[in-house]
N, CA and C of each residue as an Amber inpcrd file, in Angstrom:
protein
   357
 -21.8870000   1.7610000  14.9560000 -23.4320000   2.1520000  14.7630000
 -23.2810000   3.6610000  14.9230000 -22.9340000   4.0710000  15.5990000
 -23.2070000   5.7830000  15.6570000 -21.7710000   6.3720000  14.8000000
 -21.0570000   5.5660000  14.5030000 -19.8280000   5.9520000  13.6250000
 -20.3130000   6.2100000  12.2310000 -21.0590000   5.0820000  11.8110000
 -21.3920000   4.7240000  10.6550000 -22.7330000   6.0660000  10.3450000
 -23.9890000   6.0630000  11.1050000 -24.8620000   6.8570000  11.0840000
 -24.1310000   8.3900000  10.8290000 -23.2480000   8.7460000  11.5990000
 -22.7030000  10.0070000  11.6570000 -21.7180000  10.2480000  10.1810000
 -21.3870000   9.2160000   9.9140000 -20.5340000   9.3710000   8.6240000
 -21.3360000   9.5430000   7.3090000 -22.6800000   8.8360000   7.4680000
 -23.4790000   8.9560000   6.3490000 -24.2650000  10.0960000   6.4550000
 -24.5030000  10.6830000   7.7970000 -25.0420000  12.2690000   7.8670000
 -24.1700000  13.0690000   7.4960000 -22.7860000  13.1660000   7.7820000
 -21.9280000  14.1340000   7.3440000 -21.4620000  13.9430000   5.7830000
 -22.0070000  13.1460000   4.9500000 -22.0050000  12.7660000   3.5470000
 -23.0530000  13.6920000   2.9050000 -23.9180000  13.9120000   3.4110000
 -25.4380000  14.2470000   3.4070000 -26.3310000  13.4160000   3.0760000
 -26.3460000  12.1590000   3.6910000 -27.2130000  11.2100000   3.5220000
 -27.8830000  10.8260000   4.7490000 -28.3940000  11.6790000   5.6630000
 -29.1140000  11.3840000   7.0980000 -30.1320000  10.1730000   6.8460000
 -30.6800000  10.2810000   5.5220000 -31.4410000   9.2260000   5.7100000
 -31.4200000   7.7640000   5.7820000 -29.9070000   7.7900000   5.0390000
 -29.8490000   6.1710000   5.3580000 -29.2050000   5.7740000   6.8510000
 -29.6100000   4.4230000   7.2300000 -29.2670000   4.1490000   8.5110000
 -28.6950000   2.6140000   8.0930000 -27.5230000   2.3340000   8.9490000
 -26.5390000   1.2090000   8.7800000 -27.9180000   0.1180000   9.8250000
 -27.4830000  -1.0480000   9.6230000 -28.4560000  -2.2100000  10.2070000
 -27.2600000  -3.1040000  10.6600000 -27.8420000  -3.5030000  12.1860000
 -26.6670000  -4.3430000  12.8800000 -27.3910000  -5.8400000  12.3090000
 -27.2030000  -6.3410000  11.3570000 -27.5840000  -7.7450000  10.6350000
 -27.2190000  -8.8440000  11.5230000 -25.9780000  -9.1180000  12.1090000
 -25.3040000  -9.8950000  13.0410000 -26.2350000 -10.0900000  14.2790000
 -27.1320000  -9.2830000  14.9840000 -28.1270000  -9.8240000  15.8650000
 -29.1180000 -10.4330000  15.2300000 -29.6420000 -10.5010000  14.0250000
 -30.4900000 -11.7580000  13.4270000 -29.7710000 -12.6380000  12.9920000
 -28.3160000 -12.8400000  12.2770000 -27.8350000 -13.8440000  11.4820000
 -26.1970000 -13.5600000  11.5840000 -25.6680000 -14.5470000  12.6890000
 -24.2040000 -14.6180000  13.0070000 -23.5590000 -15.1790000  12.1020000
 -23.8130000 -15.4820000  11.2390000 -23.2750000 -16.5100000  10.0010000
 -22.9650000 -15.7810000   8.3600000 -23.5970000 -14.6100000   8.6100000
 -23.0750000 -13.5990000   7.6490000 -21.9320000 -13.4520000   7.0110000
 -20.9350000 -13.4440000   8.0440000 -19.3600000 -13.0870000   7.7540000
 -18.9160000 -11.5150000   8.2250000 -20.4920000 -10.7550000   8.2850000
 -20.1900000  -9.3290000   8.8330000 -21.1050000  -8.8000000   9.5610000
 -21.1640000  -7.7070000  10.1390000 -21.7460000  -7.4190000  11.0860000
 -22.9860000  -6.1360000  10.9290000 -22.4790000  -5.3880000  10.0600000
 -23.1170000  -4.4630000   9.9120000 -23.2600000  -4.0250000   8.4160000
 -24.5900000  -3.4940000   7.7270000 -24.6670000  -3.3460000   6.5640000
 -25.0480000  -1.5950000   6.3900000 -24.0650000  -1.2790000   5.6490000
 -23.8780000   0.0430000   5.7500000 -23.9820000   0.4510000   4.3340000
 -23.3640000   1.7680000   4.0440000 -23.7900000   2.0730000   2.4170000
 -22.2220000   2.8550000   2.3090000 -21.4580000   2.9020000   1.0340000
 -20.8460000   3.9370000   0.6760000 -21.5350000   5.0510000  -0.1940000
 -21.0600000   6.1610000  -0.3820000 -21.5430000   7.1350000  -1.3860000
 -20.8180000   7.5180000  -2.3510000 -20.9570000   7.2910000  -3.9570000
 -20.2140000   8.1550000  -5.0850000 -20.5020000   9.7460000  -4.8120000
 -19.7490000  10.4070000  -5.7670000 -19.8100000  12.0390000  -5.5190000
 -20.8170000  12.3080000  -5.9100000 -21.9870000  11.3550000  -6.4790000
 -23.3480000  12.1320000  -7.0030000 -24.4510000  11.8080000  -5.5200000
 -23.5160000  11.0380000  -4.6470000 -24.4760000  10.7800000  -3.5160000
 -25.1500000   9.3730000  -3.4740000 -25.1840000   8.7680000  -4.5050000
 -25.7920000   7.5800000  -4.5820000 -25.1210000   6.5470000  -3.8250000
 -25.8050000   5.6520000  -3.4540000 -25.4430000   4.5770000  -2.1860000
 -24.9290000   3.4770000  -2.9540000 -24.0750000   2.2210000  -2.0240000
 -23.6580000   1.1850000  -2.8320000 -23.6090000   0.9110000  -1.2040000
 -24.1660000  -0.7160000  -1.3960000 -24.0190000  -1.4510000  -0.1710000
 -22.6890000  -1.4350000   0.6180000 -22.4120000  -1.4760000   1.5940000
 -21.1070000  -1.8960000   2.6430000 -21.2610000  -3.0730000   3.6150000
 -20.6080000  -3.7590000   3.7100000 -20.7240000  -4.9940000   4.5690000
 -19.6160000  -4.6670000   5.2170000 -19.7900000  -4.7280000   6.6820000
 -18.7390000  -4.0860000   7.6560000 -18.6570000  -5.4710000   8.9710000
 -17.5430000  -5.7160000   8.8790000 -16.9750000  -6.5780000   9.7010000
 -16.5480000  -5.7770000  11.1150000 -17.0990000  -5.9750000  12.0410000
 -16.4490000  -5.3020000  13.7690000 -15.7790000  -5.9380000  14.3910000
 -14.5960000  -5.4260000  14.7950000 -13.5500000  -6.0900000  15.6990000
 -12.9260000  -5.2720000  16.6210000 -12.6940000  -5.3240000  17.8620000
 -12.2330000  -4.3720000  19.0260000 -11.3230000  -5.0810000  19.7340000
 -10.7260000  -3.9740000  20.5670000 -10.0370000  -5.1920000  21.7800000
  -9.7950000  -3.9180000  23.2710000 -10.2980000  -4.3500000  24.0670000
 -10.0120000  -3.1660000  25.5710000  -8.4280000  -3.6070000  25.8000000
  -7.6400000  -4.2780000  25.2650000  -6.6460000  -4.4300000  26.0200000
  -5.2420000  -3.8720000  25.5880000  -5.6150000  -3.0570000  24.4540000
  -4.5740000  -2.5830000  23.9910000  -3.9160000  -3.0810000  22.8420000
  -3.8970000  -4.3460000  22.7700000  -3.4850000  -5.0910000  21.9330000
  -4.0740000  -5.2140000  20.5710000  -3.1480000  -4.9820000  19.2390000
  -3.9640000  -4.9120000  18.1090000  -3.5720000  -5.8650000  17.4950000
  -4.2660000  -6.8140000  18.2130000  -4.4160000  -8.0500000  17.2960000
  -5.9940000  -8.5750000  17.3500000  -5.8920000  -9.4660000  16.3080000
  -7.7590000  -9.8090000  16.2710000  -7.5730000 -11.2230000  15.6040000
  -8.7140000 -11.7890000  15.4110000  -9.0500000 -12.8860000  14.7970000
  -9.9820000 -12.9460000  13.6790000  -9.3180000 -13.5030000  12.6960000
 -10.4830000 -13.9850000  11.1860000 -10.6800000 -15.0160000  10.9260000
 -12.0880000 -15.2530000  10.9510000 -12.3440000 -16.5650000  10.6600000
 -12.3350000 -16.8650000   9.0710000 -12.1750000 -18.1650000   8.8400000
 -12.4780000 -18.5360000   7.6680000 -13.5480000 -18.1770000   6.5290000
 -15.0650000 -18.3960000   7.2930000 -15.9820000 -17.5320000   6.8600000
 -16.0630000 -16.1470000   6.5710000 -15.4030000 -15.3280000   7.6920000
 -15.3920000 -14.1510000   7.4060000 -14.4440000 -13.4020000   6.2170000
 -13.2140000 -14.1240000   6.1090000 -12.3660000 -14.0610000   4.8410000
 -13.1670000 -14.4580000   3.5080000 -13.8690000 -15.4710000   3.5280000
 -14.4390000 -15.7280000   2.2110000 -15.7430000 -14.9450000   2.0330000
 -16.3320000 -14.2230000   2.8620000 -16.9780000 -13.3070000   2.5550000
 -16.4750000 -11.8930000   1.9730000 -15.4930000 -11.5300000   2.9950000
 -14.7980000 -10.4480000   2.1790000 -14.2130000 -10.6270000   0.7310000
 -13.4670000 -11.7280000   0.7610000 -13.0260000 -11.7800000  -0.7580000
 -14.3240000 -12.1270000  -1.8550000 -15.4140000 -12.3120000  -1.3680000
 -16.7010000 -12.4530000  -2.4800000 -17.1080000 -10.9860000  -2.6960000
 -17.0120000 -10.1220000  -1.5580000 -17.9960000  -8.4820000  -1.2230000
 -16.5260000  -7.5370000  -1.8520000 -15.4590000  -7.9100000  -2.1490000
 -14.3090000  -7.3990000  -2.3340000 -14.2780000  -5.6180000  -1.7520000
 -14.6070000  -4.9820000  -2.7100000 -14.6070000  -3.4710000  -2.5530000
 -15.7480000  -2.7810000  -1.6260000 -16.7680000  -3.7320000  -1.5120000
 -18.2400000  -3.7710000  -0.8040000 -17.9050000  -4.5870000   0.6930000
 -16.7110000  -4.2200000   1.1320000 -16.5650000  -5.2800000   2.4680000
 -14.9280000  -4.1460000   3.2980000 -15.5710000  -4.1040000   4.3200000
 -14.3490000  -3.3850000   5.2850000 -14.5600000  -4.0330000   6.4740000
 -13.5050000  -4.0240000   7.2100000 -13.3250000  -4.4250000   8.7520000
 -13.1880000  -3.1880000   9.0870000 -14.1530000  -2.9880000  10.6430000
 -13.5980000  -1.9060000  11.1480000 -13.1660000  -2.6100000  12.5070000
 -11.6320000  -1.9720000  13.0410000 -11.0340000  -2.5180000  14.2960000
 -11.1400000  -1.5030000  15.1620000 -11.7560000  -1.6580000  16.3890000
 -11.9970000  -0.4510000  17.4740000 -10.9790000  -0.6400000  18.4930000
  -9.6800000   0.5740000  18.7850000  -9.1300000   0.2330000  19.8580000
  -9.7040000   0.6290000  20.8400000 -10.6020000   0.2740000  22.3150000
 -11.3920000   0.9800000  23.0160000 -10.9220000   1.5160000  23.6930000
  -9.6290000   1.2480000  24.4770000  -8.9720000   2.1640000  25.1500000
  -8.8060000   3.4350000  24.8040000  -8.5990000   3.6600000  23.5380000
  -8.4520000   5.1140000  23.0060000  -9.3990000   5.3770000  22.1350000
 -10.1040000   4.3630000  21.7750000 -11.6310000   4.5060000  20.6950000
 -10.7110000   4.9190000  19.1850000  -9.7460000   4.6830000  19.2170000
  -9.1310000   4.8770000  17.6530000  -9.9140000   3.6320000  16.7490000
 -10.4500000   4.2480000  15.4200000 -10.7980000   3.1910000  14.6710000
  -9.8050000   3.3340000  13.3730000  -9.4500000   1.6190000  12.9460000
  -8.1540000   1.3620000  11.8600000  -9.4800000   1.1300000  10.8070000
  -9.7480000   1.2480000   9.5140000 -10.6190000   0.8640000   8.6250000
  -9.4550000  -0.2560000   7.5810000 -10.3550000  -1.1080000   7.6320000
  -9.2010000  -2.3560000   6.7550000 -10.1960000  -2.9700000   5.8260000
  -9.3450000  -3.0950000   4.3950000  -9.9560000  -3.4040000   3.0540000
  -9.4000000  -5.0140000   2.7100000  -9.6410000  -5.2200000   1.9240000
  -9.3770000  -6.9080000   1.6390000  -7.9000000  -6.7150000   1.1590000
  -6.8550000  -5.9840000   0.6080000  -5.8360000  -5.8280000   0.7110000
  -5.0220000  -5.8270000   1.5740000  -5.6370000  -4.8170000   2.8260000
  -4.8860000  -4.5900000   4.2190000  -4.9650000  -5.8780000   4.4580000
  -5.9120000  -6.8130000   4.3900000  -5.8180000  -8.0810000   5.3410000
  -5.2690000  -9.2640000   4.3070000  -5.1130000  -9.4940000   3.4260000
  -4.7330000 -10.4950000   2.2410000  -3.2810000 -10.7340000   3.1400000
  -2.5640000 -10.1690000   3.3250000  -1.0730000 -10.4120000   3.5570000
  -0.6970000 -11.3610000   4.9190000  -2.2850000 -11.2870000   5.6290000
  -2.2900000 -12.0080000   7.1050000  -3.1770000 -13.2470000   6.9310000
  -3.2730000 -13.6230000   5.7290000  -4.3170000 -14.6430000   5.5700000
  -3.4950000 -15.8480000   5.0940000  -3.5000000 -16.7820000   5.5390000
  -2.7170000 -18.2410000   5.0440000  -3.3760000 -19.2010000   3.8580000
  -2.7460000 -19.5660000   3.2840000  -3.0630000 -20.1550000   1.8810000
  -2.8940000 -21.7540000   2.7680000  -3.8180000 -22.2470000   2.1380000
  -4.2820000 -23.7400000   2.3320000  -3.1890000 -24.6570000   1.6540000
  -2.9740000 -25.6310000   2.3560000  -1.7390000 -26.7090000   1.8580000
  -2.3570000 -27.5290000   1.8550000  -1.9370000 -28.9160000   0.9920000
  -2.4450000 -30.3250000   0.9910000  -3.8990000 -30.1550000   1.0220000
  -4.1250000 -31.0990000   2.2620000  -5.6290000 -31.2400000   2.7200000
  -5.8950000 -30.4250000   4.0140000  -5.0820000 -29.7300000   4.4720000
  -4.9210000 -28.9990000   5.7840000  -5.7210000 -27.4610000   5.2640000
  -6.7030000 -27.1550000   6.0530000  -7.5260000 -25.6540000   5.5890000
  -7.2740000 -25.2550000   7.1880000  -7.0570000 -23.6450000   7.2360000
  -7.3710000 -23.1370000   8.1740000  -8.7080000 -22.5380000   8.7710000
  -9.0910000 -22.6200000   9.9620000 -10.1870000 -22.1090000  10.5000000
 -10.0730000 -20.5100000  10.9620000  -9.3510000 -20.1720000  11.5050000
  -8.9720000 -18.7970000  12.0950000  -7.7610000 -18.3510000  12.1360000
  -7.5020000 -16.9940000  11.7570000  -6.2370000 -16.6770000  11.9000000
  -6.1460000 -15.5780000  12.7410000  -5.1120000 -15.3070000  13.1060000
  -4.5230000 -13.8520000  14.3650000  -4.0470000 -12.9870000  13.1440000
  -4.2480000 -11.8900000  13.5210000  -4.2560000 -10.7300000  12.6180000
  -3.4980000  -9.8070000  13.8030000  -2.2230000  -9.2310000  13.2820000
  -1.7150000  -8.0840000  14.1720000  -1.4490000  -7.1740000  13.2600000
  -2.2270000  -6.0590000  14.0090000  -2.3180000  -4.4380000  13.0920000
  -0.9570000  -3.7370000  13.6460000  -0.4860000  -2.9090000  12.7340000
   0.5940000  -2.0910000  13.2240000   0.1840000  -1.0290000  13.7520000
   1.1980000  -0.6130000  14.8540000   0.6930000   0.6790000  15.6230000
   0.4570000   2.1320000  14.4920000
């Protein structure tokens, strides 16, 4: 939340505040509703799923619902992966994740997938 608030303020829009929507509804497929800004400063909603690790492992799980939402939102979706020992942030978009997402075959459907991030 602090990162998004600082990002929006640095872009000249301190009036825009992200909302931690997962506090009220964990089924949305994302955790934070924030904004992207075009060159004129006009805001567009940005739906952010937040993942983290405190073990140094650059792995996370993505659920089928999170992926479905990511695909439906396309450019309006981002996944923030926080490496807590270093506080490093990796921002991933749908194309970054797509290579790790399995394809349903026959009657089988995946429920969650482990995604490994490069170092």
